N, C-alpha and C positions, 0 to 999 in steps of 0.2 A: 673275625671279619671286621673291616672298616665300616664305619657309619658316617653320615654327614647331616648337616643341617637340611631339613627338608624331608628326613626320613620319617615314615608313618610309625606311630607308637601304638602298641596294644598292650592291655592289661589282660588279667585272667578271665574277664568277662566282656571283652569287646574293645573296640578302638577308643583310644583316649585323645588323640590328635596328632600333631607332628612336631618335630623338633624346629622350634622358631629361632632359638639361639643356643650358646652353650656358655656356662660360667668356667673360667679357667683359673688355675693357680699361678700367679705372676711370678712365683719363684722357680717353678718347674716348666711353665708353659703347657701343662698337662690339663686336660678337661676333667672337671671334678663333678659337674652336674650338668644335665640337659634341661632346657627350659621348653616345657611342651605347651603349645597353644591348643586349647580346646575350644572349638567353635569357629565360626567364620570371621568376619571383618572385626567385630568387637569382643572376640573370644577372650577368655582369661589365660594367663601364662602362669604355670606352676613350675617350681623346680623340683626336679626329681634327681636324687644322687646317682651317680654312675653305678654305684654298688647294688642298685635295684635292677639293673638290666640282667635279665635271666639268659636272653640268647638273641642271636641276630639271624634271621632266616636267609635263604638264598636270594630273596628279593630285596635284601637290606633293610627289611622292616625290623624294629627293636620291639621285642617282647619283655615286659617288665614283670617283676615279682610282686605285684600289686593289684588290686582290683579297682573299679571306678570309685568306690568308697574311699579307699585308701589314698587315691590320686587326689580326691577332693580334700583331703587333710593335708596335703602337701603345701608348703609355703608359697604364696603368690610372689611372683617376680616383681621387684621394684628397683629400677636402675640406680636410683640414688642410695639404695641400701649398701652398695658396694663401691662407692665413690667417696673418697677423702674429700675434704673441702678443697677449694682451689688454692694450691700453694702460693699464689701470687696475691691471695686476699688477706690484708692485714687485719681488717676488722677495727672496731671502736676500742678505745682505751679500756684495758682490762680484759679484752677478748682472749679467750683461752681455746685454741684450736682443738686440743685434745678433748677437752670436756664437751665442746660442741659436737664432736664427732661421735662421742659415746652417748650424749643425749639424744641424737638423731637415731642412732642404733636401737636405744630404749624405747623411744617412741614408736619405732617400726616394729619392734617385737611386741609392744604392749597394745598395738592396734591403733595408736595415735593419742591415746589418753593416759596410759600407764595405770589405769584404775584396777586394782586388784592384782596387778602382775609385779613381781619383784624385779629389781634391776639384774640384767644377765652379768655373767662373768666378764670382767674388763673394767667394771666400775671400781672406784676406790673401795677396797675391802673384798674384792674378788679377784680372780686371776687376771694379771695385766696381759692385755693383747697388744703385741707390738704392731707398729704401722704395716709391716710386711705381712702380718697375718691378716690384715684388712683388705689387702689388695687382690680382689677377686673380680677382675673385669670380665664383661661378657663380650663374646664375638658373635656377630650376625652378618647377613648380608648387607652391604654398604658400610661396614666398618672401615675406616680410613687405613691405607696401607702407607707406611712412612719409609723412606730410605735411611741409610745411617746417619745422614745429616739432619733428619727431622723433616724432610721435605716430602709432601705428598706425592705418590707416584700413581695411585689408583685406589680401588675400593675392593673389599672382599666380595667375590662372586660365589664361590664355593669353598666350603671348609669341611675336612674330614679327620677323623680320628679313629684310634684303635678301641674297639669296644671294651677291651680288657686293658686297663691302665690308663687310657685316655690320652696318649701321645699323639700329637698331630701327624697326619699321614699325606694330607694333600691340601694345597692351597692354590686357588685359581683367582687370579686378579682381573678385575674388569676396569676398563678405562673408556671414557667417553660417555656422553649423556644419549644423545640419539643414535649415532652410528658407533655404538661401543663395540669394543672387542674384548676377548678374554685371553689371558696367558696364563699357564700354569707355573708357578714358581717353585723351586726347590724348598722343601721344607727346612732343609739345612741353613737357608738363609734367614729364618725366623730368629731374630735375636732375643725379642721379648713381645708378650702379649700384655698390653697395659691399657689403662683407661684411655690413653690417647689413641691407641689402635695398634694394628700389627706392625712392629718396629723391625726393620731388616738390618742386616749386617753389611749390606752392600750399597754402593752409591746408585743414584738414579741412572748413570751412563751404563752400568751393568744390568739394570733391569731393562732399560730401553733396548739395549743389545740383544737380550734374550727375547724381548717381544718382537723385535724384527726377524729374528731367525725363526721364531715360531711361525710367524705369519707368512714368511717366504715358503716355509716347508708345506704349510697348510694350502698354498696356492698351486703347487705342483700336481 
């Protein structure tokens, strides 16, 4: 069964929260982790691998193979942990972009200080991590949707994926601030899920044409 951002998440001993965003593999566009928000306005967000999903019930609720304690041990979500430095930033003389990214990753893993924690794989002396392996962008409501030319055409309103495997199954675009409207876009149009947003393989004109057709049909 498909699941979506906003689905309620349950552990073996009660409700854990709801899916607030997802982490995707930029090479495959598949969801790899769900980010579960526990609590209200200032609740914590924790990353749970898709492999922890036990089942999805008839109401679309996600049941995990872990309890509340196991959930608390999951890594907290930090948006900058999955973003490489701005490619347009040159930095001062002697600036090494690769080492800066690795330093940032190490500080994140080490809790900000690095005390008592060894450097993870990817540092010199460990297994090298390629830039593509670091590209794990997040998708949430409000994520920009860009056409094939990089022009923004709207924002993510809904996003759903297969519980088994993580392949995207539904993308609904929202456009407008006060008088906004929603349009479901074919997932076959999704070229890439990146740090910039959801990049489509079609131009704005094709998106607008579908949007007009959809709204004309809804008014009938």
